[in-house]
N, C-alpha and C positions, 0 to 999 in steps of 0.2 A: 593493346595500345589504349592510352587514355582518350576517351571521347571528349568532345567539346562539352563542358558542363551544361546541364539541362536546367531550365527554370524550375522554381519551386513548385511542388505538387504534393498531393496527399501521400505520394510514395517517395518523397525526397528523403534524404538520409536522416535528418533530425526527426521528422515525423515518424519515420520507420522505427527508429530506436525508442521513441516514446511509446509506440504500440507494443514493442517487445518488452519494455519495462512494465507496462500495465499487465501484460500477459503473465510475466514472471511473478508479479505481485499477487495476481489472482490465484496462481498455483500455490504460492506461499501461504496466502490466506486460507485456502482450502485445507492445507496441511495443519495450520495452526488451530483451525476450528476443532480439530480432533484432540487437541491438548486440553488437559484439565488445568485451568489457570492457577498457577502456583503463587501463593502469597509470599512475597519476599520478606524476610525478617527486617525489622525496623532499622537495625544498624546497617545492613546491606543496602536497603532501600535508600537510606540517607547518603551512603557512600556513592551509590550510582547517580543519584540526583545532583550531588554537589561536586564530585571529583572525577567521575568516570564518563558518564554519558555526554556531558557538555564537551569534554576533551576528545571524544571520539568523532564528533561532527566534522572537525577540520581534516579528519583522515578519511571521510567519506561515508561514515555510518549514519543512517537516518535514525532519529531518536527512538521512535517506536520499535524499529527492528532491533536496536541495541538492547532495549529492555527485554524483548522477547528472547534474545540470545541468553541473557542471564537467567531468565526463568527456565529455559530448557535444562540448565545444569545448576539450578539454584543451590542444592545441597553442597556441591563442590565449591562454588564461588563464594560461599559463606565464609571460607577461611581467609578471604582477602581483607586486608585492613591492618589494625583496627582504626576506626574513624577518629578516635581521640588523640592519636599520635600527632605531634607537631610535624614530624617528618615521617612519611611512609617508609617503612623499613626496607632497606635494600642492602644485600650482603656486600661488605667492603671489597671482597675479591672480585665480585662482578662489576662493581663500580670501577675498579682499577682496570679490568679488562675492557670495559666500554671506552674508557679514556685512552687506553693504548691503541685500540682499534681506530678510534676517531683520529688520533694524532697521526697514525700511519696513513690513513686515507688522505688527510690534508697535506701531509708531507709529500706524498706521491704526486698530488695535483700541483703543488707549488714547484717541485723539481721539474715537472714537465713544462710548466709555464715559463720557468727561467731558461730552460734549454731552448724552447721554441722561440722566445723573444730575443735570445742571444744569437740566433742562427741567421738573422738578416732576411728572413722570408717575408713575402708580401703579407701585409696585415690581414687582408681579406682571406687569404689562404690559411693564415695562422688561426683565425677564428673558426674556420671550418674544421681544421685539424684538431683544435682544442675541444670542440663540441663532439667530434667523433671519439676522441680519447676518453671523454667523460660521458659518453652515451649511456643512458640508463641501463641498457643490456650489459655493458661492461662493468658499470658500477655495481649493479645488483649481482653480477657473477661472483663478486667477492664473497657473498654470503654462502656460496656453494663450496668455496675453497677454504675459508677461514675456519680454524679449529677451536675458536674461543667458546667455552661452555655456555656463556650467557646468551650467545646467539643460537647455537645448535640445539641445546637441550629444550629450551622452552618452545621451540617452534616445530620440532620433530615429533610426530604423533606417538611413536612407539616409546619414547623416553619420557613422556609427560607423567608427572605425579600430581596428586591433588594439591600438595603444598606449593606447587609452582604458581598458584593463583595470585600470590603476593607479587609476582613479577610484573603484572600488568600496571599497577600504579607507578612502579619504578620506570617502566618504559615510557609511560605517558608524561612523567615528570621530565625525563630527558628530551622527549619529543618537543614539549612546550618550550623548553629553554634552549634548544639547539639552534644556533645561528647559521650553520653551514647547510645549504640546500641539499647537497649530495648525501650527507650523512642523515639528514632529516628524512630523505626519501627511503633510505635503508631502514630507519626506525619505523616508518609507516608500514613497510612491507612486513616487518617482524610482528608488529601489533596486529595487523589484519590476519596473518597466518596463525599467530598464537591464539587469538580469540576463537577462530574457527576450529583449530585442532583441539583446544582445551574443551570447548563445548561439545564437540563430536565424541571425545573420549569419555567424558564424565556426564553424559546425558542422564537426566533423572530416570531411574529404573521404574518408577511408578507411571511413567508416560509411555505411550506406544512408540517404540523405537523407529519403526519404518516411517511413520508420519513425521517424527522429529527430524529424521535425516532428510526427508523431502523439504521440510520447512527450512532447514539450515541451508540446503543447496539452493533452492529457489530464492531464498532471501539474499544470498550472496550474488546470485545471478541478477536480481533486481538492482542490487547496489552497483554491479558492473555497468548495467545500462544507464543508471542514474549518473554515475561518475563519468562515464564516457560522454554523455550528452552535455553535462554541465558539472565540471569539477568543483569541489567544495571551495568556498571563499577562503583565501589564504593558503590553499593547498593545490592551486592550479597546476603546479609543475611537479607534483609528487607522483604522477602516474598511478593514482590509486585504482583506476579502472583495471590496469594490468595486474595489480596485486590481487584484486577480487577474482579476476579471471583465472590466474594461475592456481589459486587455492581451490576454486570451484572445479577446475579441470582435474586436479589430482584427487579431490574428494569423489568426483563422479567415477573415476577409473577404479577407485578402491572399494567404494560402497554401493554405487548405483550403476554398475557396469551393464546390468540387464534391464535398466530402466529406460525405455525408448524415449520418453519425454525429456529426461535429463540429457541423454545423448544428443537429441535434436537441439536442445538448448545450447550445449557446448559448441556444436557445429555453427549455429547462428552467431554466437559470441565471437568465435574465431573469424568467421567471414566478415563481420562488420568491423571488428578490430583492425583487420588488414585493409579494409576499405578506407578507414580513417587514417591509419598509419601503416603504409605499405612495407613489405619486406623487400628492401632494396638488395639486388644481387651484386656480385663482384664487379659488374660492369656499370653500376649506378642506375640500373633499370628496375622497374617494378611491373612486369608484364601483365599481371592480373588486375592492375589498378583500374577502377571505374568510378568516376566521380560525378557529383553535382555540386553546385555552389554551396549548398547546405553542409556538405562534407567538409569543405575547406573552412567554413566559419567555425564548425565544431572543433576542427583540428587546431585553429588559432587559439581557442580558449585554453588549450593546454600549454601555451607558452612556447618555449624553445623547441620542444618536440614537434609541434605543428609548424612553427615558423620555418624551421630548417627544411621540412618536407615541401612546403609551398614555394620557398625560394628555389629548391631543387627542381620543382616541376615547371615553374614559370620563368626562372632565371636563366642565365647563360651557363652552358656547360658543353663539353665536347660532344655528348650524345645529341644535343639539340641541333648540331650543325648539319645533321642528315635530314633528308626530306621526310622520311618516315621513321619513327622510333618507337620501340615498345616501352610503354610505361611513362613516356614523356611526350610533350607536345612539340611538333615541328614549329619553328619560329613563326611561320606565317599564320598559324592558328592562335598565337598568343594574344594579340590585341582583342580578337573577338571573344576569346575565353575570359580574358581579364575584364572586359566591359560588363559581362553579366555578374562576375564576382564583385566588382567594384560597386555596381548598382545595389547589390544586396547589402554590402558593407555600409554604404551610405544610408540606405533606408532603415537599417536596424542598429546603427552605431550607438545611439543613445539608449537603446534597450539593453545593451550589453553592460556587464559590470565594468567598473573603472579599470580593473586589472586587464580585462580583455581589450578594452579600448587602447591601453598602452601597448599590448601585444600587437594589435592591428597596426599601430604607428611604427613599431619596430619592424614588422614584416614589410611594410611599404618602403621604409628607409633602406632596408637591406636589399630589397628587390631593385630599387633604384641604383644602389651601389653596384649590383651585379651587372647592370647595363652601362655603368659609367666607366668607360675604357681608360680614363686617366688614372684609375687605381689598379690597372692590370698591367702585367709585363708586356713589353712590346712584342715578344715572340708569340704570346697568346693572341694579341691583336692581329698580327699578320696572318696566323693560321686560321683564325676564327671569323675574320671580317668578310663574310659572304655577302652576296647581293641581298639575300633575304634579310640578313641582319641589319644592313644599312637602311632597309626599308622599315623594319620593325622598331629598331632602337629608339629613334626620336619620338615615335608615336607612344611607345610604352612609357618613356620618361615623362612625356607631356600628360598622359593619363594619370600617372602616379602623383605628379605635382598638383594637378587639378583636384584629385581626391583629397590629398593631404591639406590643401588649402580650404576645403569645404568642411573638414572635420573640426 
């Protein structure tokens, strides 16, 4: 069962993942120290500085780690380019496949929206249904089903060839120009996995392989912690932390299976990922969830993913009508739990990015809408209007309005 959120402490969620990030960076640094610093050729160095590394930052790569990745497999990455081309070369068949896949994704989303809005369903329920339909897990599952070569070959380790290095500038070009957030999220995952797989397969043979593998793994682990705590500006809703985790998990199982520190790191990553974004079961519950206010603020920084979770925890739903519920708060606990969260939001609001500030406002508005029975069907009201709810509802709405008025 979710406990009442605890006040901030050195052991709160955000401080804890900052410690984990520093620990992963320290292990990454130890492994990198065993590398012989590779001098990047001038053309590759210029390409990285002007077109590659700056474009990787919105996907969650820290600049110095990006440079080290290319140094790990510098001889293979040299084939990327050339810098003097006005347009980085990208095979026309792959461009056609990208466009076909993108159009298919957008068409599916538009068909669902037309069907949903034509069904006469309640708007609040439609928003929830639409969010579930386009949940990142469902959108990203397309990558496991689609057979397009431009997606499968460059990100699957066994099929990689050295010549595929030219794919990266093409992916980055599409990523930068893509207006649709769902397709942009797919491109972010492809780029993160492609860079990791390509570097792992074509590591410089003149370098100690075991240390390079450790550096690559703990570097990706550090990027997971960094992106979980604070997603990149402009990429708040790309779920980049998930992509770094998925790649690191597969890499550990394949190459570092007997490495105790790598195994422990994966376990930590999985635990804290679920703490921030729970695995809701078929009954809408998350039995293992354990929160503090810092967890909620970190979740909000990721936009829709965090907003939906928080509205599910603090808002109205059939599970909340019970006195005790696994994974969610009984109604009578909600005002006390929200008071601590709202206090943290108010104290730190202007320290957050403008995008996070907008996410906070959206969360508060949707939470208020959850308690506003004028937007709900009468049947829902009749079955759900318990004594506890009559007591809690006006207090929660008053708290929300007071906080919104102060921001």
